[in-house]
SETORDO-28837 format. One record per residue (C-alpha): residue in three letters; residue number from 1; y, z, x. Coordinates in pm, whole numbers, padded with zeros to 5 digits. Example, Ala and Ser with C-alpha at 12.3 -4.5 7.8 and 13.67 -1.06 7.14 Angstrom:
<nodes>
<"ALA", 1, <-00450, 00780, 01230>>
<"SER", 2, <-00106, 00714, 01367>>
</nodes>
This chain:
<nodes>
<"MET", 1, <14758, -07259, 02134>>
<"ALA", 2, <14489, -07243, 02400>>
<"SER", 3, <14362, -06897, 02463>>
<"ASN", 4, <14378, -06925, 02842>>
<"ASP", 5, <14747, -07018, 02858>>
<"PHE", 6, <14835, -06650, 02875>>
<"SER", 7, <14672, -06348, 03029>>
<"LEU", 8, <14713, -05972, 03036>>
<"LYS", 9, <15000, -05840, 03252>>
<"ARG", 10, <14953, -05599, 03544>>
<"THR", 11, <15215, -05338, 03450>>
<"LEU", 12, <15027, -05005, 03450>>
<"LYS", 13, <15052, -04744, 03726>>
<"LEU", 14, <14820, -04451, 03794>>
<"ARG", 15, <15015, -04210, 03572>>
<"HIS", 16, <14997, -04452, 03279>>
<"ILE", 17, <14621, -04486, 03310>>
<"VAL", 18, <14564, -04110, 03339>>
<"ILE", 19, <14779, -04042, 03032>>
<"LEU", 20, <14593, -04305, 02830>>
<"GLY", 21, <14259, -04159, 02940>>
<"LEU", 22, <14366, -03804, 02847>>
<"ALA", 23, <14493, -03931, 02513>>
<"TYR", 24, <14158, -04099, 02451>>
<"MET", 25, <13977, -03775, 02533>>
<"SER", 26, <14217, -03587, 02304>>
<"PRO", 27, <14287, -03228, 02416>>
<"TYR", 28, <14240, -03124, 02055>>
<"ALA", 29, <13871, -03222, 02065>>
<"ILE", 30, <13790, -02868, 02175>>
<"PHE", 31, <13940, -02733, 01853>>
<"ASP", 32, <13762, -02981, 01625>>
<"THR", 33, <13414, -02891, 01754>>
<"PHE", 34, <13445, -02521, 01844>>
<"GLY", 35, <13308, -02375, 01522>>
<"ILE", 36, <13014, -02615, 01498>>
<"ILE", 37, <12909, -02574, 01862>>
<"THR", 38, <12949, -02195, 01839>>
<"GLU", 39, <12697, -02189, 01555>>
<"LEU", 40, <12461, -02430, 01729>>
<"THR", 41, <12461, -02249, 02066>>
<"ASP", 42, <12496, -01895, 01927>>
<"GLY", 43, <12822, -01835, 02110>>
<"HIS", 44, <12766, -02034, 02432>>
<"VAL", 45, <13018, -02317, 02400>>
<"PRO", 46, <13137, -02284, 02766>>
<"ALA", 47, <12775, -02311, 02884>>
<"SER", 48, <12742, -02641, 02698>>
<"TYR", 49, <13064, -02762, 02857>>
<"ILE", 50, <12929, -02681, 03203>>
<"LEU", 51, <12619, -02891, 03137>>
<"VAL", 52, <12814, -03185, 03007>>
<"MET", 53, <13058, -03159, 03300>>
<"ILE", 54, <12767, -03186, 03542>>
<"ALA", 55, <12648, -03504, 03372>>
<"VAL", 56, <13003, -03638, 03363>>
<"LEU", 57, <13081, -03570, 03729>>
<"PHE", 58, <12765, -03748, 03845>>
<"THR", 59, <12855, -04039, 03618>>
<"VAL", 60, <13217, -04038, 03738>>
<"PHE", 61, <13081, -04088, 04090>>
<"SER", 62, <12904, -04402, 03971>>
<"TYR", 63, <13201, -04532, 03773>>
<"ARG", 64, <13425, -04496, 04078>>
<"LYS", 65, <13188, -04703, 04290>>
<"MET", 66, <13156, -04978, 04030>>
<"ALA", 67, <13530, -04986, 03957>>
<"ARG", 68, <13598, -05060, 04325>>
<"VAL", 69, <13343, -05342, 04332>>
<"TYR", 70, <13434, -05496, 03994>>
<"PRO", 71, <13802, -05414, 03923>>
<"THR", 72, <13816, -05600, 03592>>
<"SER", 73, <13786, -05534, 03219>>
<"GLY", 74, <13445, -05474, 03068>>
<"SER", 75, <13335, -05135, 03198>>
<"ALA", 76, <12959, -05073, 03161>>
<"TYR", 77, <12921, -05424, 03019>>
<"THR", 78, <13050, -05581, 03340>>
<"TYR", 79, <12863, -05347, 03573>>
<"THR", 80, <12525, -05400, 03406>>
<"LYS", 81, <12580, -05775, 03377>>
<"LYS", 82, <12663, -05816, 03744>>
<"THR", 83, <12395, -05588, 03889>>
<"MET", 84, <12099, -05632, 03651>>
<"SER", 85, <12107, -05929, 03416>>
<"SER", 86, <12338, -06119, 03184>>
<"GLY", 87, <12126, -06048, 02878>>
<"LEU", 88, <12102, -05676, 02943>>
<"GLY", 89, <12474, -05666, 03020>>
<"PHE", 90, <12544, -05820, 02680>>
<"LEU", 91, <12332, -05557, 02505>>
<"ILE", 92, <12505, -05274, 02686>>
<"GLY", 93, <12843, -05421, 02600>>
<"TRP", 94, <12734, -05449, 02238>>
<"ILE", 95, <12627, -05084, 02233>>
<"VAL", 96, <12942, -04969, 02415>>
<"LEU", 97, <13145, -05126, 02136>>
<"LEU", 98, <13028, -04835, 01922>>
<"ASP", 99, <13247, -04596, 02123>>
<"TYR", 100, <13561, -04799, 02104>>
<"LEU", 101, <13538, -04951, 01758>>
<"PHE", 102, <13449, -04630, 01576>>
<"LEU", 103, <13684, -04386, 01750>>
<"PRO", 104, <13994, -04503, 01557>>
<"MET", 105, <13790, -04467, 01238>>
<"ILE", 106, <13703, -04105, 01321>>
<"ASN", 107, <14066, -04026, 01392>>
<"ALA", 108, <14164, -04186, 01062>>
<"MET", 109, <13913, -03953, 00895>>
<"PHE", 110, <14062, -03648, 01066>>
<"THR", 111, <14410, -03762, 00964>>
<"LYS", 112, <14300, -03771, 00601>>
<"ILE", 113, <14137, -03426, 00631>>
<"TYR", 114, <14447, -03262, 00776>>
<"LEU", 115, <14704, -03429, 00550>>
<"SER", 116, <14493, -03392, 00235>>
<"ALA", 117, <14483, -03018, 00299>>
<"VAL", 118, <14863, -03010, 00296>>
<"PHE", 119, <14917, -03273, 00025>>
<"PRO", 120, <14609, -03251, -00201>>
<"SER", 121, <14765, -03461, -00477>>
<"VAL", 122, <14803, -03769, -00253>>
<"PRO", 123, <14496, -04001, -00250>>
<"GLY", 124, <14313, -03975, 00082>>
<"TRP", 125, <14297, -04351, 00135>>
<"ILE", 126, <14675, -04363, 00177>>
<"TRP", 127, <14656, -04146, 00490>>
<"ILE", 128, <14371, -04355, 00633>>
<"VAL", 129, <14541, -04690, 00578>>
<"GLY", 130, <14880, -04558, 00687>>
<"MET", 131, <14745, -04421, 01015>>
<"ILE", 132, <14560, -04747, 01093>>
<"ILE", 133, <14870, -04958, 01022>>
<"LEU", 134, <15075, -04733, 01251>>
<"ILE", 135, <14846, -04753, 01555>>
<"THR", 136, <14778, -05125, 01501>>
<"GLY", 137, <15151, -05200, 01497>>
<"MET", 138, <15209, -05008, 01820>>
<"ASN", 139, <14915, -05178, 01994>>
<"VAL", 140, <15029, -05526, 01887>>
<"ALA", 141, <15376, -05452, 02027>>
<"GLY", 142, <15236, -05409, 02378>>
<"VAL", 143, <15036, -05178, 02602>>
<"LYS", 144, <15355, -05021, 02743>>
<"VAL", 145, <15454, -04918, 02389>>
<"ALA", 146, <15113, -04761, 02337>>
<"VAL", 147, <15125, -04582, 02673>>
<"SER", 148, <15480, -04454, 02623>>
<"ALA", 149, <15393, -04317, 02280>>
<"ASN", 150, <15080, -04155, 02420>>
<"MET", 151, <15273, -03986, 02701>>
<"LEU", 152, <15489, -03805, 02445>>
<"MET", 153, <15198, -03720, 02217>>
<"VAL", 154, <14971, -03591, 02495>>
<"ALA", 155, <15255, -03375, 02630>>
<"PHE", 156, <15304, -03229, 02281>>
<"GLN", 157, <14929, -03158, 02246>>
<"PHE", 158, <14913, -02975, 02579>>
<"LEU", 159, <15220, -02772, 02484>>
<"ILE", 160, <15062, -02660, 02155>>
<"ALA", 161, <14730, -02595, 02330>>
<"ALA", 162, <14909, -02380, 02591>>
<"ILE", 163, <15073, -02173, 02317>>
<"PHE", 164, <14734, -02144, 02146>>
<"VAL", 165, <14577, -02011, 02466>>
<"ILE", 166, <14857, -01759, 02524>>
<"LEU", 167, <14835, -01626, 02168>>
<"THR", 168, <14455, -01610, 02189>>
<"LEU", 169, <14471, -01413, 02514>>
<"ARG", 170, <14724, -01174, 02364>>
<"THR", 171, <14511, -01122, 02054>>
<"THR", 172, <14196, -01064, 02260>>
<"ILE", 173, <14367, -00808, 02482>>
<"THR", 174, <14554, -00620, 02210>>
<"GLY", 175, <14346, -00685, 01898>>
<"GLU", 176, <14031, -00543, 01746>>
<"VAL", 177, <13831, -00866, 01783>>
<"GLY", 178, <13687, -01012, 02103>>
<"TYR", 179, <13625, -00912, 02462>>
<"PHE", 180, <13604, -01078, 02804>>
<"SER", 181, <13261, -01116, 02967>>
<"LEU", 182, <13030, -01373, 03124>>
<"ASP", 183, <12816, -01393, 02809>>
<"PRO", 184, <12965, -01730, 02695>>
<"PHE", 185, <12829, -01882, 03017>>
<"TYR", 186, <12494, -01703, 03025>>
<"SER", 187, <12318, -01426, 02840>>
<"VAL", 188, <11960, -01309, 02803>>
<"SER", 189, <11945, -01442, 02449>>
<"MET", 190, <12071, -01789, 02541>>
<"ASP", 191, <11851, -02078, 02422>>
<"PHE", 192, <11880, -02364, 02668>>
<"SER", 193, <11757, -02620, 02417>>
<"THR", 194, <12048, -02547, 02184>>
<"VAL", 195, <12292, -02543, 02474>>
<"PHE", 196, <12174, -02892, 02572>>
<"ALA", 197, <12203, -03000, 02209>>
<"GLY", 198, <12560, -02872, 02209>>
<"ALA", 199, <12631, -03062, 02530>>
<"SER", 200, <12506, -03384, 02371>>
<"ILE", 201, <12775, -03346, 02104>>
<"LEU", 202, <13051, -03237, 02341>>
<"MET", 203, <13010, -03553, 02551>>
<"LEU", 204, <13243, -03712, 02296>>
<"SER", 205, <13527, -03513, 02452>>
<"PHE", 206, <13486, -03693, 02785>>
<"LEU", 207, <13493, -04057, 02680>>
<"GLY", 208, <13845, -04101, 02817>>
<"PHE", 209, <13736, -04142, 03178>>
<"ASP", 210, <13521, -04438, 03072>>
<"ALA", 211, <13801, -04591, 02866>>
<"VAL", 212, <14036, -04629, 03163>>
<"THR", 213, <13803, -04888, 03323>>
<"THR", 214, <13887, -05127, 03039>>
<"LEU", 215, <14250, -05137, 03160>>
<"SER", 216, <14171, -05288, 03502>>
<"ASP", 217, <14326, -05623, 03409>>
<"GLU", 218, <14658, -05452, 03327>>
<"THR", 219, <14671, -05218, 03629>>
<"GLU", 220, <14891, -05306, 03926>>
<"ASN", 221, <14640, -05186, 04185>>
<"PRO", 222, <14304, -05156, 04003>>
<"LYS", 223, <14083, -05112, 04312>>
<"LYS", 224, <14278, -04803, 04413>>
<"ASP", 225, <14412, -04657, 04090>>
<"ILE", 226, <14120, -04705, 03849>>
<"PRO", 227, <13874, -04497, 04059>>
<"ARG", 228, <14140, -04228, 04107>>
<"ALA", 229, <14218, -04225, 03735>>
<"ILE", 230, <13849, -04194, 03647>>
<"PHE", 231, <13818, -03875, 03851>>
<"LEU", 232, <14151, -03725, 03743>>
<"VAL", 233, <14087, -03778, 03372>>
<"ALA", 234, <13736, -03630, 03389>>
<"PHE", 235, <13837, -03338, 03613>>
<"LEU", 236, <14157, -03240, 03433>>
<"GLY", 237, <13998, -03279, 03093>>
<"GLY", 238, <13688, -03084, 03196>>
<"ILE", 239, <13884, -02791, 03336>>
<"PHE", 240, <14097, -02780, 03023>>
<"PHE", 241, <13797, -02785, 02786>>
<"LEU", 242, <13608, -02524, 02987>>
<"ALA", 243, <13903, -02282, 03011>>
<"VAL", 244, <14007, -02311, 02647>>
<"SER", 245, <13650, -02282, 02516>>
<"TYR", 246, <13597, -01963, 02719>>
<"ILE", 247, <13919, -01807, 02592>>
<"MET", 248, <13834, -01895, 02232>>
<"GLN", 249, <13475, -01773, 02272>>
<"SER", 250, <13603, -01445, 02413>>
<"LEU", 251, <13808, -01390, 02099>>
<"PHE", 252, <13522, -01491, 01869>>
<"PRO", 253, <13198, -01442, 02064>>
<"ASP", 254, <12965, -01489, 01767>>
<"LEU", 255, <12954, -01619, 01412>>
<"SER", 256, <13008, -01281, 01254>>
<"ALA", 257, <13346, -01255, 01428>>
<"LEU", 258, <13425, -01619, 01351>>
<"ALA", 259, <13356, -01558, 00982>>
<"VAL", 260, <13641, -01307, 00976>>
<"VAL", 261, <13890, -01592, 00970>>
<"SER", 262, <13687, -01896, 00866>>
<"PRO", 263, <13367, -01932, 00666>>
<"ASP", 264, <13398, -02310, 00707>>
<"LEU", 265, <13300, -02398, 01063>>
<"GLU", 266, <13482, -02732, 01064>>
<"GLU", 267, <13805, -02554, 00971>>
<"ALA", 268, <13759, -02275, 01225>>
<"SER", 269, <14039, -02366, 01467>>
<"PRO", 270, <14323, -02398, 01211>>
<"ASN", 271, <14222, -02060, 01069>>
<"ILE", 272, <14211, -01910, 01418>>
<"ALA", 273, <14564, -02046, 01463>>
<"LEU", 274, <14663, -01863, 01145>>
<"TYR", 275, <14494, -01544, 01270>>
<"ILE", 276, <14664, -01542, 01611>>
<"GLY", 277, <15007, -01680, 01522>>
<"GLY", 278, <15069, -01665, 01149>>
<"THR", 279, <15165, -01938, 00904>>
<"LEU", 280, <15434, -02091, 01125>>
<"PHE", 281, <15205, -02142, 01421>>
<"GLN", 282, <14930, -02277, 01194>>
<"ALA", 283, <15175, -02543, 01072>>
<"ILE", 284, <15269, -02627, 01432>>
<"PHE", 285, <14900, -02637, 01524>>
<"LEU", 286, <14825, -02883, 01242>>
<"ALA", 287, <15116, -03099, 01358>>
<"GLY", 288, <14952, -03109, 01700>>
<"ALA", 289, <14621, -03202, 01538>>
<"LEU", 290, <14781, -03499, 01362>>
<"THR", 291, <14944, -03603, 01687>>
<"ALA", 292, <14603, -03588, 01855>>
<"CYS", 293, <14453, -03811, 01586>>
<"ILE", 294, <14723, -04073, 01631>>
<"ALA", 295, <14712, -04060, 02013>>
<"SER", 296, <14333, -04080, 02035>>
<"GLY", 297, <14315, -04353, 01772>>
<"LEU", 298, <14586, -04550, 01952>>
<"ALA", 299, <14409, -04520, 02288>>
<"GLY", 300, <14071, -04604, 02134>>
<"GLN", 301, <14207, -04917, 01973>>
<"THR", 302, <14373, -05019, 02300>>
<"SER", 303, <14045, -04989, 02491>>
<"GLY", 304, <13834, -05149, 02219>>
<"SER", 305, <14058, -05453, 02196>>
<"ARG", 306, <14041, -05497, 02575>>
<"LEU", 307, <13663, -05481, 02577>>
<"LEU", 308, <13652, -05747, 02306>>
<"TYR", 309, <13896, -05948, 02516>>
<"ALA", 310, <13664, -05928, 02818>>
<"MET", 311, <13370, -06048, 02611>>
<"GLY", 312, <13579, -06321, 02447>>
<"ARG", 313, <13712, -06444, 02780>>
<"ASP", 314, <13351, -06453, 02897>>
<"GLY", 315, <13251, -06677, 02607>>
<"VAL", 316, <13001, -06423, 02474>>
<"LEU", 317, <13226, -06393, 02169>>
<"THR", 318, <13441, -06677, 02036>>
<"LYS", 319, <13699, -06739, 02307>>
<"LYS", 320, <13970, -06885, 02081>>
<"ILE", 321, <13982, -06559, 01888>>
<"PHE", 322, <13864, -06280, 02116>>
<"GLY", 323, <14004, -06428, 02439>>
<"PHE", 324, <14346, -06500, 02292>>
<"VAL", 325, <14655, -06324, 02433>>
<"HIS", 326, <14981, -06338, 02239>>
<"PRO", 327, <15249, -06525, 02440>>
<"ARG", 328, <15527, -06284, 02347>>
<"TYR", 329, <15360, -05943, 02334>>
<"ALA", 330, <15096, -06013, 02605>>
<"THR", 331, <14834, -05833, 02398>>
<"PRO", 332, <14502, -05951, 02247>>
<"VAL", 333, <14647, -05936, 01896>>
<"TYR", 334, <14343, -06069, 01712>>
<"ASN", 335, <14126, -05800, 01869>>
<"VAL", 336, <14380, -05530, 01786>>
<"ILE", 337, <14388, -05639, 01423>>
<"LEU", 338, <14008, -05661, 01407>>
<"THR", 339, <13965, -05307, 01541>>
<"GLY", 340, <14218, -05192, 01282>>
<"LEU", 341, <14019, -05356, 01004>>
<"LEU", 342, <13696, -05198, 01131>>
<"ALA", 343, <13867, -04858, 01133>>
<"CYS", 344, <13917, -04902, 00758>>
<"SER", 345, <13545, -04828, 00725>>
<"ALA", 346, <13669, -04468, 00725>>
<"LEU", 347, <13727, -04532, 00354>>
<"PHE", 348, <13354, -04525, 00282>>
<"LEU", 349, <13157, -04404, 00588>>
<"SER", 350, <13091, -04038, 00668>>
<"LEU", 351, <13223, -03859, 00976>>
<"HIS", 352, <12869, -03765, 01077>>
<"ALA", 353, <12752, -04127, 01071>>
<"ALA", 354, <13045, -04246, 01286>>
<"THR", 355, <13004, -03959, 01535>>
<"SER", 356, <12633, -04033, 01569>>
<"LEU", 357, <12706, -04395, 01661>>
<"ILE", 358, <12955, -04292, 01929>>
<"ASN", 359, <12709, -04044, 02080>>
<"PHE", 360, <12445, -04315, 02105>>
<"GLY", 361, <12684, -04561, 02265>>
<"ALA", 362, <12827, -04312, 02513>>
<"PHE", 363, <12498, -04194, 02660>>
<"THR", 364, <12361, -04549, 02677>>
<"ALA", 365, <12670, -04667, 02864>>
<"PHE", 366, <12674, -04373, 03104>>
<"SER", 367, <12303, -04410, 03179>>
<"PHE", 368, <12335, -04778, 03266>>
<"VAL", 369, <12645, -04731, 03480>>
<"ASN", 370, <12441, -04492, 03694>>
<"LEU", 371, <12157, -04743, 03709>>
<"SER", 372, <12406, -05018, 03799>>
<"VAL", 373, <12495, -04838, 04123>>
<"ILE", 374, <12129, -04827, 04223>>
<"PHE", 375, <12073, -05194, 04136>>
<"TYR", 376, <12393, -05294, 04312>>
<"PHE", 377, <12274, -05131, 04633>>
<"LEU", 378, <11921, -05274, 04611>>
<"ARG", 379, <11996, -05625, 04480>>
<"VAL", 380, <12362, -05719, 04527>>
<"LYS", 381, <12519, -05536, 04822>>
<"LYS", 382, <12491, -05762, 05125>>
<"ASP", 383, <12589, -05528, 05408>>
<"LYS", 384, <12372, -05233, 05304>>
<"THR", 385, <12216, -05001, 05557>>
<"TYR", 386, <11958, -04738, 05467>>
<"THR", 387, <12122, -04428, 05607>>
<"VAL", 388, <12107, -04075, 05468>>
<"GLY", 389, <12457, -04112, 05329>>
<"SER", 390, <12393, -04448, 05162>>
<"VAL", 391, <12065, -04335, 05008>>
<"ILE", 392, <12229, -04023, 04868>>
<"GLY", 393, <12542, -04206, 04749>>
<"TYR", 394, <12381, -04517, 04606>>
<"MET", 395, <12044, -04389, 04488>>
<"ILE", 396, <11996, -04013, 04459>>
<"VAL", 397, <12330, -03914, 04303>>
<"PRO", 398, <12330, -04201, 04047>>
<"PHE", 399, <11967, -04128, 03960>>
<"ILE", 400, <12048, -03763, 03892>>
<"GLY", 401, <12336, -03878, 03672>>
<"PHE", 402, <12100, -04110, 03487>>
<"LEU", 403, <11850, -03829, 03427>>
<"PHE", 404, <12118, -03596, 03289>>
<"ASN", 405, <12250, -03860, 03049>>
<"ALA", 406, <11904, -03976, 02945>>
<"TYR", 407, <11803, -03619, 02863>>
<"LEU", 408, <12117, -03562, 02658>>
<"TRP", 409, <12053, -03897, 02484>>
<"LEU", 410, <11708, -03771, 02386>>
<"ASN", 411, <11871, -03460, 02236>>
<"LEU", 412, <12065, -03666, 01982>>
<"ASP", 413, <11968, -03610, 01620>>
<"SER", 414, <11755, -03854, 01424>>
<"SER", 415, <12049, -04011, 01243>>
<"ALA", 416, <12212, -04102, 01575>>
<"MET", 417, <11891, -04264, 01695>>
<"THR", 418, <11840, -04455, 01371>>
<"LEU", 419, <12193, -04589, 01346>>
<"GLY", 420, <12214, -04666, 01718>>
<"LEU", 421, <11882, -04850, 01729>>
<"CYS", 422, <11978, -05055, 01422>>
<"TRP", 423, <12303, -05156, 01591>>
<"SER", 424, <12111, -05241, 01909>>
<"ALA", 425, <11864, -05454, 01711>>
<"ALA", 426, <12155, -05646, 01561>>
<"GLY", 427, <12290, -05707, 01912>>
<"LEU", 428, <11950, -05827, 02032>>
<"ALA", 429, <11928, -06071, 01741>>
<"TYR", 430, <12270, -06212, 01828>>
<"LEU", 431, <12170, -06238, 02194>>
<"ILE", 432, <11862, -06439, 02097>>
<"TYR", 433, <12085, -06671, 01895>>
<"LEU", 434, <12341, -06696, 02173>>
<"THR", 435, <12084, -06786, 02438>>
<"LYS", 436, <11875, -07005, 02205>>
<"GLY", 437, <11573, -06780, 02238>>
<"PHE", 438, <11646, -06676, 02600>>
<"THR", 439, <11627, -07038, 02717>>
<"LYS", 440, <11971, -07009, 02877>>
<"ALA", 441, <12176, -06724, 03019>>
<"PRO", 442, <12491, -06592, 02853>>
<"PRO", 443, <12806, -06732, 03021>>
<"GLU", 444, <12942, -06551, 03325>>
<"ILE", 445, <13283, -06384, 03343>>
<"ASP", 446, <13545, -06585, 03532>>
<"PHE", 447, <13743, -06304, 03694>>
<"SER", 448, <14022, -06535, 03801>>
<"GLU", 449, <14127, -06569, 03436>>
<"SER", 450, <14216, -06202, 03429>>
<"GLU", 451, <14485, -06225, 03696>>
<"ALA", 452, <14837, -06163, 03586>>
<"SER", 453, <15048, -06469, 03519>>
</nodes>
């Protein structure tokens, strides 16, 4: 069956997109990284969140502009391609794939970690494969199924997180550990280099606002709702992460206090849950963690399959496979299955290696989206006028966003750089093959193919 006989359906409203973005961000991300970032920043996790929120808000400004101009799937890939060059757009799309293709794998890893702790006699690969089969089945069934499931799972996560915050506040006020102060935001002993390093890791928590741009082809009013969803996901997620990190840091302001309940930094949050709420709440907390893994993996696979669809429809990847939409389910089933198979790399890759790849892809994408706004104004926009407002909106603000993201990119560890550059080199090699040594341009996206049938 020809791949262009069917297309994605415009069925998503603003609330659906926001929920999917929040699910992609995963409210539980704050709990997974708290112990590690506390050690790295010496008790200044909220300060790192402030820095990353600054970078995110500048970048959100750029994403909103580009989403209005190019309301179609592809995200940073599309924006770079249309404002700079086809070849560079392909490379950015290739690098952005790191975010989407490896996120389900990371969530599969977390699923194994949580369930293996409860059922140590069960082989870990069973949890990995089972989780991947579950999210792949839901994504094949249709985007509405994925969104509906995510609405329930995100609501459950926020409920557990709210209980966690209440119990933490109660323990801080009435217990022997912790105190409220401004030290988590700034103190004389604070090392800004480590705070920036912490921010470079915490950027992972904010990838949801980027993911919603890949749903433009399935949104009823993408020019209006995608920009609004970008801001809402980033703002709501940022406020949540900042508030919860401050409350947790107030209870355990330094590593000596954190060691009271958890010598293992990666297991800090479940042990804090045990400390503040007992065995019952720890079990409920772990149930929320598993829900977060499934929701984030489901959303990541949804976005990754749509980005592959955009590149397949474009002809950059094989159109018969990557541009195919199932006539019954109206989903890019081949892409969904492929992302599921790639997630099975959780069986042999390390969590650190996968996280490093996502960090590299995220900062590269965010940097080039900011640059795309500048290039759009200088090279593409036909009715531009050089006023104070236009210069600030199209040049100064995006450039500041670029500088923030570039600096955080430079703060990545050596493994992230090595793995990311190797992946980029592979993409460059494929681009050379695709363009026959740059003698022809990669094919352009035909946006009319993305309209709902």
